[in-house]
VEXMI-107326 format. One record per atom (N, C-alpha, C, O): y, z, x; residue in three letters; atom name. Coordinates in nm, 3 decimals, m for minus. Layout:
N
@north:Y	up:Z	east:X	residu:ALA	atome:CA
...
END
This chain:
99
@north:m20.941	up:m10.336	east:m19.244	residu:MET	atome:N
@north:m20.989	up:m10.352	east:m19.380	residu:MET	atome:CA
@north:m20.994	up:m10.501	east:m19.411	residu:MET	atome:C
@north:m20.896	up:m10.573	east:m19.390	residu:MET	atome:O
@north:m21.106	up:m10.546	east:m19.460	residu:LEU	atome:N
@north:m21.120	up:m10.686	east:m19.500	residu:LEU	atome:CA
@north:m21.104	up:m10.696	east:m19.650	residu:LEU	atome:C
@north:m21.151	up:m10.611	east:m19.726	residu:LEU	atome:O
@north:m21.038	up:m10.801	east:m19.692	residu:PHE	atome:N
@north:m21.013	up:m10.820	east:m19.834	residu:PHE	atome:CA
@north:m21.099	up:m10.935	east:m19.884	residu:PHE	atome:C
@north:m21.089	up:m11.048	east:m19.835	residu:PHE	atome:O
@north:m21.183	up:m10.906	east:m19.982	residu:ALA	atome:N
@north:m21.265	up:m11.011	east:m20.042	residu:ALA	atome:CA
@north:m21.177	up:m11.093	east:m20.136	residu:ALA	atome:C
@north:m21.102	up:m11.038	east:m20.217	residu:ALA	atome:O
@north:m21.188	up:m11.223	east:m20.124	residu:GLN	atome:N
@north:m21.108	up:m11.310	east:m20.210	residu:GLN	atome:CA
@north:m21.187	up:m11.337	east:m20.338	residu:GLN	atome:C
@north:m21.301	up:m11.382	east:m20.332	residu:GLN	atome:O
@north:m21.127	up:m11.311	east:m20.453	residu:PRO	atome:N
@north:m21.197	up:m11.334	east:m20.580	residu:PRO	atome:CA
@north:m21.231	up:m11.482	east:m20.599	residu:PRO	atome:C
@north:m21.161	up:m11.570	east:m20.548	residu:PRO	atome:O
@north:m21.337	up:m11.506	east:m20.671	residu:ALA	atome:N
@north:m21.376	up:m11.644	east:m20.701	residu:ALA	atome:CA
@north:m21.267	up:m11.712	east:m20.783	residu:ALA	atome:C
@north:m21.202	up:m11.650	east:m20.867	residu:ALA	atome:O
@north:m21.249	up:m11.841	east:m20.757	residu:VAL	atome:N
@north:m21.149	up:m11.918	east:m20.831	residu:VAL	atome:CA
@north:m21.220	up:m11.990	east:m20.945	residu:VAL	atome:C
@north:m21.295	up:m12.085	east:m20.925	residu:VAL	atome:O
@north:m21.195	up:m11.941	east:m21.064	residu:THR	atome:N
@north:m21.252	up:m12.004	east:m21.184	residu:THR	atome:CA
@north:m21.153	up:m12.109	east:m21.235	residu:THR	atome:C
@north:m21.039	up:m12.114	east:m21.191	residu:THR	atome:O
@north:m21.198	up:m12.192	east:m21.327	residu:ASP	atome:N
@north:m21.109	up:m12.293	east:m21.384	residu:ASP	atome:CA
@north:m20.989	up:m12.227	east:m21.452	residu:ASP	atome:C
@north:m20.876	up:m12.275	east:m21.442	residu:ASP	atome:O
@north:m21.016	up:m12.117	east:m21.522	residu:GLU	atome:N
@north:m20.908	up:m12.046	east:m21.592	residu:GLU	atome:CA
@north:m20.806	up:m11.991	east:m21.491	residu:GLU	atome:C
@north:m20.685	up:m12.000	east:m21.513	residu:GLU	atome:O
@north:m20.855	up:m11.934	east:m21.382	residu:ARG	atome:N
@north:m20.765	up:m11.881	east:m21.279	residu:ARG	atome:CA
@north:m20.687	up:m11.994	east:m21.213	residu:ARG	atome:C
@north:m20.567	up:m11.982	east:m21.188	residu:ARG	atome:O
@north:m20.755	up:m12.103	east:m21.184	residu:LYS	atome:N
@north:m20.688	up:m12.217	east:m21.120	residu:LYS	atome:CA
@north:m20.573	up:m12.268	east:m21.208	residu:LYS	atome:C
@north:m20.465	up:m12.297	east:m21.158	residu:LYS	atome:O
@north:m20.597	up:m12.278	east:m21.337	residu:ALA	atome:N
@north:m20.492	up:m12.322	east:m21.430	residu:ALA	atome:CA
@north:m20.376	up:m12.223	east:m21.430	residu:ALA	atome:C
@north:m20.259	up:m12.263	east:m21.434	residu:ALA	atome:O
@north:m20.409	up:m12.095	east:m21.426	residu:PHE	atome:N
@north:m20.305	up:m11.991	east:m21.421	residu:PHE	atome:CA
@north:m20.224	up:m12.005	east:m21.292	residu:PHE	atome:C
@north:m20.101	up:m12.000	east:m21.296	residu:PHE	atome:O
@north:m20.292	up:m12.022	east:m21.179	residu:TYR	atome:N
@north:m20.222	up:m12.035	east:m21.050	residu:TYR	atome:CA
@north:m20.128	up:m12.156	east:m21.052	residu:TYR	atome:C
@north:m20.017	up:m12.149	east:m20.998	residu:TYR	atome:O
@north:m20.172	up:m12.264	east:m21.113	residu:GLU	atome:N
@north:m20.088	up:m12.384	east:m21.121	residu:GLU	atome:CA
@north:m19.964	up:m12.358	east:m21.208	residu:GLU	atome:C
@north:m19.855	up:m12.406	east:m21.176	residu:GLU	atome:O
@north:m19.982	up:m12.283	east:m21.317	residu:ARG	atome:N
@north:m19.868	up:m12.253	east:m21.404	residu:ARG	atome:CA
@north:m19.766	up:m12.164	east:m21.332	residu:ARG	atome:C
@north:m19.646	up:m12.190	east:m21.336	residu:ARG	atome:O
@north:m19.814	up:m12.060	east:m21.267	residu:ILE	atome:N
@north:m19.719	up:m11.969	east:m21.202	residu:ILE	atome:CA
@north:m19.655	up:m12.033	east:m21.079	residu:ILE	atome:C
@north:m19.545	up:m11.996	east:m21.039	residu:ILE	atome:O
@north:m19.725	up:m12.129	east:m21.019	residu:ASP	atome:N
@north:m19.669	up:m12.199	east:m20.903	residu:ASP	atome:CA
@north:m19.541	up:m12.273	east:m20.939	residu:ASP	atome:C
@north:m19.451	up:m12.285	east:m20.856	residu:ASP	atome:O
@north:m19.531	up:m12.321	east:m21.061	residu:ARG	atome:N
@north:m19.410	up:m12.393	east:m21.105	residu:ARG	atome:CA
@north:m19.287	up:m12.302	east:m21.103	residu:ARG	atome:C
@north:m19.174	up:m12.350	east:m21.095	residu:ARG	atome:O
@north:m19.309	up:m12.171	east:m21.110	residu:ASP	atome:N
@north:m19.199	up:m12.075	east:m21.102	residu:ASP	atome:CA
@north:m19.196	up:m12.002	east:m20.968	residu:ASP	atome:C
@north:m19.143	up:m11.891	east:m20.956	residu:ASP	atome:O
@north:m19.254	up:m12.067	east:m20.867	residu:SER	atome:N
@north:m19.255	up:m12.014	east:m20.729	residu:SER	atome:CA
@north:m19.320	up:m11.876	east:m20.720	residu:SER	atome:C
@north:m19.267	up:m11.786	east:m20.654	residu:SER	atome:O
@north:m19.432	up:m11.861	east:m20.785	residu:LEU	atome:N
@north:m19.511	up:m11.737	east:m20.778	residu:LEU	atome:CA
@north:m19.647	up:m11.768	east:m20.718	residu:LEU	atome:C
@north:m19.697	up:m11.880	east:m20.730	residu:LEU	atome:O
@north:m19.704	up:m11.669	east:m20.653	residu:THR	atome:N
@north:m19.840	up:m11.682	east:m20.601	residu:THR	atome:CA
@north:m19.909	up:m11.547	east:m20.614	residu:THR	atome:C
@north:m19.844	up:m11.444	east:m20.598	residu:THR	atome:O
@north:m20.038	up:m11.545	east:m20.642	residu:PRO	atome:N
@north:m20.108	up:m11.418	east:m20.658	residu:PRO	atome:CA
@north:m20.136	up:m11.353	east:m20.522	residu:PRO	atome:C
@north:m20.192	up:m11.417	east:m20.432	residu:PRO	atome:O
@north:m20.098	up:m11.229	east:m20.509	residu:LEU	atome:N
@north:m20.118	up:m11.158	east:m20.382	residu:LEU	atome:CA
@north:m20.265	up:m11.154	east:m20.343	residu:LEU	atome:C
@north:m20.298	up:m11.165	east:m20.225	residu:LEU	atome:O
@north:m20.354	up:m11.138	east:m20.440	residu:TRP	atome:N
@north:m20.496	up:m11.126	east:m20.408	residu:TRP	atome:CA
@north:m20.552	up:m11.252	east:m20.343	residu:TRP	atome:C
@north:m20.660	up:m11.249	east:m20.285	residu:TRP	atome:O
@north:m20.480	up:m11.362	east:m20.354	residu:GLU	atome:N
@north:m20.524	up:m11.486	east:m20.290	residu:GLU	atome:CA
@north:m20.476	up:m11.498	east:m20.145	residu:GLU	atome:C
@north:m20.533	up:m11.575	east:m20.068	residu:GLU	atome:O
@north:m20.373	up:m11.424	east:m20.108	residu:VAL	atome:N
@north:m20.314	up:m11.439	east:m19.975	residu:VAL	atome:CA
@north:m20.311	up:m11.310	east:m19.894	residu:VAL	atome:C
@north:m20.267	up:m11.311	east:m19.779	residu:VAL	atome:O
@north:m20.356	up:m11.199	east:m19.951	residu:LEU	atome:N
@north:m20.345	up:m11.070	east:m19.884	residu:LEU	atome:CA
@north:m20.414	up:m11.069	east:m19.748	residu:LEU	atome:C
@north:m20.364	up:m11.007	east:m19.655	residu:LEU	atome:O
@north:m20.526	up:m11.135	east:m19.737	residu:GLY	atome:N
@north:m20.596	up:m11.140	east:m19.608	residu:GLY	atome:CA
@north:m20.512	up:m11.201	east:m19.497	residu:GLY	atome:C
@north:m20.527	up:m11.164	east:m19.381	residu:GLY	atome:O
@north:m20.424	up:m11.295	east:m19.532	residu:ASN	atome:N
@north:m20.335	up:m11.357	east:m19.433	residu:ASN	atome:CA
@north:m20.217	up:m11.267	east:m19.399	residu:ASN	atome:C
@north:m20.165	up:m11.272	east:m19.287	residu:ASN	atome:O
@north:m20.175	up:m11.185	east:m19.495	residu:LEU	atome:N
@north:m20.058	up:m11.099	east:m19.474	residu:LEU	atome:CA
@north:m20.093	up:m10.969	east:m19.402	residu:LEU	atome:C
@north:m20.010	up:m10.916	east:m19.328	residu:LEU	atome:O
@north:m20.213	up:m10.920	east:m19.424	residu:VAL	atome:N
@north:m20.256	up:m10.793	east:m19.364	residu:VAL	atome:CA
@north:m20.379	up:m10.821	east:m19.279	residu:VAL	atome:C
@north:m20.491	up:m10.819	east:m19.329	residu:VAL	atome:O
@north:m20.360	up:m10.847	east:m19.150	residu:PRO	atome:N
@north:m20.474	up:m10.878	east:m19.063	residu:PRO	atome:CA
@north:m20.562	up:m10.754	east:m19.042	residu:PRO	atome:C
@north:m20.515	up:m10.641	east:m19.059	residu:PRO	atome:O
@north:m20.687	up:m10.774	east:m19.004	residu:PRO	atome:N
@north:m20.777	up:m10.661	east:m18.983	residu:PRO	atome:CA
@north:m20.728	up:m10.565	east:m18.875	residu:PRO	atome:C
@north:m20.755	up:m10.445	east:m18.882	residu:PRO	atome:O
@north:m20.656	up:m10.616	east:m18.777	residu:ARG	atome:N
@north:m20.597	up:m10.530	east:m18.674	residu:ARG	atome:CA
@north:m20.461	up:m10.589	east:m18.636	residu:ARG	atome:C
@north:m20.440	up:m10.709	east:m18.649	residu:ARG	atome:O
@north:m20.370	up:m10.505	east:m18.591	residu:PRO	atome:N
@north:m20.237	up:m10.554	east:m18.556	residu:PRO	atome:CA
@north:m20.245	up:m10.668	east:m18.453	residu:PRO	atome:C
@north:m20.324	up:m10.663	east:m18.359	residu:PRO	atome:O
@north:m20.162	up:m10.766	east:m18.472	residu:ALA	atome:N
@north:m20.155	up:m10.878	east:m18.379	residu:ALA	atome:CA
@north:m20.008	up:m10.912	east:m18.360	residu:ALA	atome:C
@north:m19.940	up:m10.954	east:m18.455	residu:ALA	atome:O
@north:m19.959	up:m10.895	east:m18.240	residu:THR	atome:N
@north:m19.819	up:m10.925	east:m18.211	residu:THR	atome:CA
@north:m19.806	up:m10.979	east:m18.070	residu:THR	atome:C
@north:m19.880	up:m10.937	east:m17.981	residu:THR	atome:O
@north:m19.715	up:m11.071	east:m18.050	residu:PRO	atome:N
@north:m19.691	up:m11.117	east:m17.913	residu:PRO	atome:CA
@north:m19.604	up:m11.020	east:m17.833	residu:PRO	atome:C
@north:m19.589	up:m11.035	east:m17.712	residu:PRO	atome:O
@north:m19.546	up:m10.920	east:m17.901	residu:CYS	atome:N
@north:m19.460	up:m10.823	east:m17.833	residu:CYS	atome:CA
@north:m19.540	up:m10.744	east:m17.730	residu:CYS	atome:C
@north:m19.657	up:m10.709	east:m17.752	residu:CYS	atome:O
@north:m19.476	up:m10.716	east:m17.618	residu:VAL	atome:N
@north:m19.539	up:m10.635	east:m17.514	residu:VAL	atome:CA
@north:m19.446	up:m10.519	east:m17.482	residu:VAL	atome:C
@north:m19.325	up:m10.528	east:m17.505	residu:VAL	atome:O
@north:m19.499	up:m10.410	east:m17.429	residu:PRO	atome:N
@north:m19.413	up:m10.298	east:m17.393	residu:PRO	atome:CA
@north:m19.312	up:m10.341	east:m17.287	residu:PRO	atome:C
@north:m19.345	up:m10.415	east:m17.194	residu:PRO	atome:O
@north:m19.190	up:m10.296	east:m17.302	residu:ALA	atome:N
@north:m19.084	up:m10.330	east:m17.206	residu:ALA	atome:CA
@north:m18.987	up:m10.213	east:m17.195	residu:ALA	atome:C
@north:m18.968	up:m10.137	east:m17.290	residu:ALA	atome:O
@north:m18.927	up:m10.200	east:m17.078	residu:LEU	atome:N
@north:m18.832	up:m10.093	east:m17.053	residu:LEU	atome:CA
@north:m18.715	up:m10.150	east:m16.975	residu:LEU	atome:C
@north:m18.734	up:m10.216	east:m16.872	residu:LEU	atome:O
@north:m18.595	up:m10.126	east:m17.023	residu:TRP	atome:N
@north:m18.474	up:m10.169	east:m16.955	residu:TRP	atome:CA
@north:m18.399	up:m10.044	east:m16.911	residu:TRP	atome:C
@north:m18.341	up:m9.974	east:m16.995	residu:TRP	atome:O
@north:m18.399	up:m10.016	east:m16.785	residu:ARG	atome:N
@north:m18.329	up:m9.898	east:m16.733	residu:ARG	atome:CA
@north:m18.183	up:m9.934	east:m16.709	residu:ARG	atome:C
@north:m18.151	up:m10.033	east:m16.642	residu:ARG	atome:O
@north:m18.094	up:m9.852	east:m16.765	residu:TYR	atome:N
@north:m17.952	up:m9.882	east:m16.756	residu:TYR	atome:CA
@north:m17.907	up:m9.898	east:m16.611	residu:TYR	atome:C
@north:m17.829	up:m9.988	east:m16.580	residu:TYR	atome:O
@north:m17.954	up:m9.812	east:m16.523	residu:GLU	atome:N
@north:m17.910	up:m9.820	east:m16.383	residu:GLU	atome:CA
@north:m17.951	up:m9.953	east:m16.318	residu:GLU	atome:C
@north:m17.889	up:m9.995	east:m16.221	residu:GLU	atome:O
@north:m18.053	up:m10.018	east:m16.370	residu:GLN	atome:N
@north:m18.092	up:m10.150	east:m16.320	residu:GLN	atome:CA
@north:m18.017	up:m10.261	east:m16.392	residu:GLN	atome:C
@north:m17.994	up:m10.367	east:m16.334	residu:GLN	atome:O
@north:m17.978	up:m10.240	east:m16.515	residu:MET	atome:N
@north:m17.910	up:m10.341	east:m16.595	residu:MET	atome:CA
@north:m17.759	up:m10.343	east:m16.571	residu:MET	atome:C
@north:m17.696	up:m10.447	east:m16.585	residu:MET	atome:O
@north:m17.702	up:m10.230	east:m16.537	residu:ARG	atome:N
@north:m17.556	up:m10.218	east:m16.522	residu:ARG	atome:CA
@north:m17.498	up:m10.320	east:m16.423	residu:ARG	atome:C
@north:m17.395	up:m10.380	east:m16.454	residu:ARG	atome:O
@north:m17.559	up:m10.342	east:m16.306	residu:PRO	atome:N
@north:m17.502	up:m10.443	east:m16.216	residu:PRO	atome:CA
@north:m17.493	up:m10.582	east:m16.281	residu:PRO	atome:C
@north:m17.396	up:m10.654	east:m16.258	residu:PRO	atome:O
@north:m17.592	up:m10.619	east:m16.360	residu:TYR	atome:N
@north:m17.588	up:m10.748	east:m16.430	residu:TYR	atome:CA
@north:m17.474	up:m10.750	east:m16.532	residu:TYR	atome:C
@north:m17.404	up:m10.851	east:m16.546	residu:TYR	atome:O
@north:m17.457	up:m10.641	east:m16.601	residu:LEU	atome:N
@north:m17.351	up:m10.630	east:m16.701	residu:LEU	atome:CA
@north:m17.214	up:m10.643	east:m16.635	residu:LEU	atome:C
@north:m17.127	up:m10.714	east:m16.687	residu:LEU	atome:O
@north:m17.196	up:m10.577	east:m16.524	residu:MET	atome:N
@north:m17.068	up:m10.584	east:m16.453	residu:MET	atome:CA
@north:m17.045	up:m10.725	east:m16.396	residu:MET	atome:C
@north:m16.932	up:m10.775	east:m16.398	residu:MET	atome:O
@north:m17.150	up:m10.787	east:m16.346	residu:GLU	atome:N
@north:m17.137	up:m10.924	east:m16.295	residu:GLU	atome:CA
@north:m17.101	up:m11.020	east:m16.408	residu:GLU	atome:C
@north:m17.018	up:m11.110	east:m16.390	residu:GLU	atome:O
@north:m17.163	up:m11.002	east:m16.523	residu:ALA	atome:N
@north:m17.129	up:m11.085	east:m16.640	residu:ALA	atome:CA
@north:m16.982	up:m11.069	east:m16.674	residu:ALA	atome:C
@north:m16.917	up:m11.166	east:m16.713	residu:ALA	atome:O
@north:m16.929	up:m10.947	east:m16.660	residu:GLY	atome:N
@north:m16.787	up:m10.923	east:m16.687	residu:GLY	atome:CA
@north:m16.696	up:m10.997	east:m16.591	residu:GLY	atome:C
@north:m16.584	up:m11.034	east:m16.627	residu:GLY	atome:O
@north:m16.742	up:m11.017	east:m16.470	residu:ARG	atome:N
@north:m16.663	up:m11.094	east:m16.372	residu:ARG	atome:CA
@north:m16.675	up:m11.244	east:m16.396	residu:ARG	atome:C
@north:m16.581	up:m11.320	east:m16.371	residu:ARG	atome:O
@north:m16.791	up:m11.287	east:m16.445	residu:LEU	atome:N
@north:m16.817	up:m11.430	east:m16.461	residu:LEU	atome:CA
@north:m16.758	up:m11.490	east:m16.589	residu:LEU	atome:C
@north:m16.722	up:m11.607	east:m16.592	residu:LEU	atome:O
@north:m16.749	up:m11.411	east:m16.694	residu:ILE	atome:N
@north:m16.698	up:m11.462	east:m16.821	residu:ILE	atome:CA
@north:m16.600	up:m11.362	east:m16.880	residu:ILE	atome:C
@north:m16.628	up:m11.242	east:m16.887	residu:ILE	atome:O
@north:m16.487	up:m11.411	east:m16.922	residu:SER	atome:N
@north:m16.382	up:m11.322	east:m16.974	residu:SER	atome:CA
@north:m16.405	up:m11.291	east:m17.122	residu:SER	atome:C
@north:m16.481	up:m11.360	east:m17.190	residu:SER	atome:O
@north:m16.339	up:m11.187	east:m17.168	residu:ALA	atome:N
@north:m16.346	up:m11.152	east:m17.310	residu:ALA	atome:CA
@north:m16.287	up:m11.264	east:m17.396	residu:ALA	atome:C
@north:m16.325	up:m11.280	east:m17.512	residu:ALA	atome:O
@north:m16.194	up:m11.339	east:m17.339	residu:ARG	atome:N
@north:m16.134	up:m11.452	east:m17.411	residu:ARG	atome:CA
@north:m16.234	up:m11.566	east:m17.430	residu:ARG	atome:C
@north:m16.232	up:m11.637	east:m17.531	residu:ARG	atome:O
@north:m16.321	up:m11.583	east:m17.330	residu:GLU	atome:N
@north:m16.419	up:m11.692	east:m17.334	residu:GLU	atome:CA
@north:m16.539	up:m11.662	east:m17.424	residu:GLU	atome:C
@north:m16.597	up:m11.752	east:m17.484	residu:GLU	atome:O
@north:m16.575	up:m11.536	east:m17.433	residu:ALA	atome:N
@north:m16.692	up:m11.498	east:m17.511	residu:ALA	atome:CA
@north:m16.650	up:m11.394	east:m17.614	residu:ALA	atome:C
@north:m16.590	up:m11.292	east:m17.581	residu:ALA	atome:O
@north:m16.682	up:m11.420	east:m17.738	residu:GLU	atome:N
@north:m16.646	up:m11.324	east:m17.842	residu:GLU	atome:CA
@north:m16.708	up:m11.188	east:m17.815	residu:GLU	atome:C
@north:m16.646	up:m11.084	east:m17.836	residu:GLU	atome:O
@north:m16.832	up:m11.190	east:m17.767	residu:ARG	atome:N
@north:m16.900	up:m11.065	east:m17.730	residu:ARG	atome:CA
@north:m16.971	up:m11.086	east:m17.597	residu:ARG	atome:C
@north:m17.055	up:m11.174	east:m17.583	residu:ARG	atome:O
@north:m16.935	up:m11.004	east:m17.501	residu:ARG	atome:N
@north:m17.005	up:m11.011	east:m17.373	residu:ARG	atome:CA
@north:m17.124	up:m10.916	east:m17.380	residu:ARG	atome:C
@north:m17.114	up:m10.797	east:m17.350	residu:ARG	atome:O
@north:m17.236	up:m10.972	east:m17.421	residu:VAL	atome:N
@north:m17.357	up:m10.893	east:m17.444	residu:VAL	atome:CA
@north:m17.473	up:m10.956	east:m17.367	residu:VAL	atome:C
@north:m17.492	up:m11.078	east:m17.370	residu:VAL	atome:O
@north:m17.548	up:m10.873	east:m17.299	residu:LEU	atome:N
@north:m17.674	up:m10.917	east:m17.242	residu:LEU	atome:CA
@north:m17.783	up:m10.871	east:m17.339	residu:LEU	atome:C
@north:m17.803	up:m10.751	east:m17.360	residu:LEU	atome:O
@north:m17.852	up:m10.967	east:m17.397	residu:VAL	atome:N
@north:m17.953	up:m10.940	east:m17.498	residu:VAL	atome:CA
@north:m18.081	up:m10.893	east:m17.430	residu:VAL	atome:C
@north:m18.127	up:m10.952	east:m17.332	residu:VAL	atome:O
@north:m18.138	up:m10.785	east:m17.482	residu:LEU	atome:N
@north:m18.267	up:m10.738	east:m17.433	residu:LEU	atome:CA
@north:m18.375	up:m10.818	east:m17.506	residu:LEU	atome:C
@north:m18.390	up:m10.806	east:m17.628	residu:LEU	atome:O
@north:m18.449	up:m10.898	east:m17.431	residu:GLU	atome:N
@north:m18.553	up:m10.982	east:m17.491	residu:GLU	atome:CA
@north:m18.691	up:m10.931	east:m17.451	residu:GLU	atome:C
@north:m18.720	up:m10.913	east:m17.333	residu:GLU	atome:O
@north:m18.773	up:m10.909	east:m17.551	residu:ASN	atome:N
@north:m18.910	up:m10.869	east:m17.522	residu:ASN	atome:CA
@north:m18.976	up:m10.982	east:m17.443	residu:ASN	atome:C
@north:m18.965	up:m11.098	east:m17.482	residu:ASN	atome:O
@north:m19.045	up:m10.951	east:m17.333	residu:PRO	atome:N
@north:m19.109	up:m11.056	east:m17.254	residu:PRO	atome:CA
@north:m19.207	up:m11.142	east:m17.333	residu:PRO	atome:C
@north:m19.231	up:m11.257	east:m17.299	residu:PRO	atome:O
@north:m19.264	up:m11.087	east:m17.439	residu:GLY	atome:N
@north:m19.355	up:m11.164	east:m17.523	residu:GLY	atome:CA
@north:m19.284	up:m11.248	east:m17.628	residu:GLY	atome:C
@north:m19.349	up:m11.325	east:m17.699	residu:GLY	atome:O
@north:m19.152	up:m11.233	east:m17.639	residu:LEU	atome:N
@north:m19.073	up:m11.307	east:m17.739	residu:LEU	atome:CA
@north:m18.959	up:m11.383	east:m17.673	residu:LEU	atome:C
@north:m18.851	up:m11.395	east:m17.733	residu:LEU	atome:O
@north:m18.978	up:m11.433	east:m17.553	residu:ARG	atome:N
@north:m18.870	up:m11.502	east:m17.483	residu:ARG	atome:CA
@north:m18.813	up:m11.614	east:m17.570	residu:ARG	atome:C
@north:m18.887	up:m11.692	east:m17.630	residu:ARG	atome:O
@north:m18.680	up:m11.619	east:m17.575	residu:GLY	atome:N
@north:m18.612	up:m11.719	east:m17.656	residu:GLY	atome:CA
@north:m18.581	up:m11.673	east:m17.797	residu:GLY	atome:C
@north:m18.508	up:m11.741	east:m17.869	residu:GLY	atome:O
@north:m18.636	up:m11.560	east:m17.839	residu:ALA	atome:N
@north:m18.614	up:m11.511	east:m17.976	residu:ALA	atome:CA
@north:m18.494	up:m11.417	east:m17.985	residu:ALA	atome:C
@north:m18.453	up:m11.381	east:m18.095	residu:ALA	atome:O
@north:m18.438	up:m11.377	east:m17.872	residu:SER	atome:N
@north:m18.322	up:m11.286	east:m17.869	residu:SER	atome:CA
@north:m18.349	up:m11.156	east:m17.944	residu:SER	atome:C
@north:m18.263	up:m11.107	east:m18.017	residu:SER	atome:O
@north:m18.467	up:m11.100	east:m17.926	residu:SER	atome:N
@north:m18.499	up:m10.974	east:m17.993	residu:SER	atome:CA
@north:m18.602	up:m10.895	east:m17.913	residu:SER	atome:C
@north:m18.672	up:m10.949	east:m17.827	residu:SER	atome:O
@north:m18.610	up:m10.765	east:m17.943	residu:ILE	atome:N
@north:m18.709	up:m10.682	east:m17.875	residu:ILE	atome:CA
@north:m18.838	up:m10.669	east:m17.957	residu:ILE	atome:C
@north:m18.943	up:m10.637	east:m17.902	residu:ILE	atome:O
@north:m18.829	up:m10.694	east:m18.088	residu:THR	atome:N
@north:m18.946	up:m10.706	east:m18.175	residu:THR	atome:CA
@north:m18.910	up:m10.814	east:m18.277	residu:THR	atome:C
@north:m18.802	up:m10.872	east:m18.272	residu:THR	atome:O
@north:m19.001	up:m10.840	east:m18.369	residu:HIS	atome:N
@north:m18.972	up:m10.941	east:m18.472	residu:HIS	atome:CA
@north:m18.857	up:m10.899	east:m18.562	residu:HIS	atome:C
@north:m18.797	up:m10.983	east:m18.629	residu:HIS	atome:O
@north:m18.826	up:m10.769	east:m18.566	residu:SER	atome:N
@north:m18.722	up:m10.723	east:m18.659	residu:SER	atome:CA
@north:m18.611	up:m10.642	east:m18.593	residu:SER	atome:C
@north:m18.526	up:m10.587	east:m18.664	residu:SER	atome:O
@north:m18.610	up:m10.632	east:m18.461	residu:LEU	atome:N
@north:m18.506	up:m10.554	east:m18.393	residu:LEU	atome:CA
@north:m18.436	up:m10.636	east:m18.286	residu:LEU	atome:C
@north:m18.499	up:m10.705	east:m18.206	residu:LEU	atome:O
@north:m18.304	up:m10.626	east:m18.286	residu:TYR	atome:N
@north:m18.219	up:m10.689	east:m18.186	residu:TYR	atome:CA
@north:m18.154	up:m10.577	east:m18.107	residu:TYR	atome:C
@north:m18.115	up:m10.475	east:m18.165	residu:TYR	atome:O
@north:m18.141	up:m10.594	east:m17.977	residu:ALA	atome:N
@north:m18.071	up:m10.494	east:m17.896	residu:ALA	atome:CA
@north:m18.001	up:m10.565	east:m17.781	residu:ALA	atome:C
@north:m18.047	up:m10.669	east:m17.733	residu:ALA	atome:O
@north:m17.891	up:m10.509	east:m17.738	residu:GLY	atome:N
@north:m17.819	up:m10.568	east:m17.627	residu:GLY	atome:CA
@north:m17.728	up:m10.466	east:m17.561	residu:GLY	atome:C
@north:m17.700	up:m10.359	east:m17.617	residu:GLY	atome:O
@north:m17.683	up:m10.500	east:m17.443	residu:LEU	atome:N
@north:m17.586	up:m10.419	east:m17.370	residu:LEU	atome:CA
@north:m17.454	up:m10.494	east:m17.373	residu:LEU	atome:C
@north:m17.447	up:m10.609	east:m17.329	residu:LEU	atome:O
@north:m17.350	up:m10.431	east:m17.425	residu:GLN	atome:N
@north:m17.221	up:m10.497	east:m17.441	residu:GLN	atome:CA
@north:m17.120	up:m10.439	east:m17.344	residu:GLN	atome:C
@north:m17.110	up:m10.317	east:m17.328	residu:GLN	atome:O
@north:m17.045	up:m10.528	east:m17.280	residu:LEU	atome:N
@north:m16.939	up:m10.488	east:m17.189	residu:LEU	atome:CA
@north:m16.807	up:m10.492	east:m17.264	residu:LEU	atome:C
@north:m16.765	up:m10.597	east:m17.313	residu:LEU	atome:O
@north:m16.741	up:m10.378	east:m17.272	residu:ILE	atome:N
@north:m16.610	up:m10.370	east:m17.336	residu:ILE	atome:CA
@north:m16.513	up:m10.315	east:m17.233	residu:ILE	atome:C
@north:m16.525	up:m10.200	east:m17.191	residu:ILE	atome:O
@north:m16.419	up:m10.397	east:m17.194	residu:LEU	atome:N
@north:m16.317	up:m10.355	east:m17.097	residu:LEU	atome:CA
@north:m16.179	up:m10.369	east:m17.156	residu:LEU	atome:C
@north:m16.080	up:m10.338	east:m17.090	residu:LEU	atome:O
END
């Protein structure tokens, strides 16, 4: 869905300037940026099989003690979001070793 942006009249511009002083903005001016015509995400499908991850988890347990790390967790990172420590823009997941 494409959103037509209403014409900016002098009266509207003055209104936008007034509401801007109170940290407000009209949705109809920015909706096209917030709701793209089609989904766009850097996230890619990913699958972490426990039987493949468990050896890493156990090795992490040998390499770092519970005293050294508050939480011994291997974070599941979406390949499209490397460095973000998340599987999507709004979800975090990890495998925690508790011994």
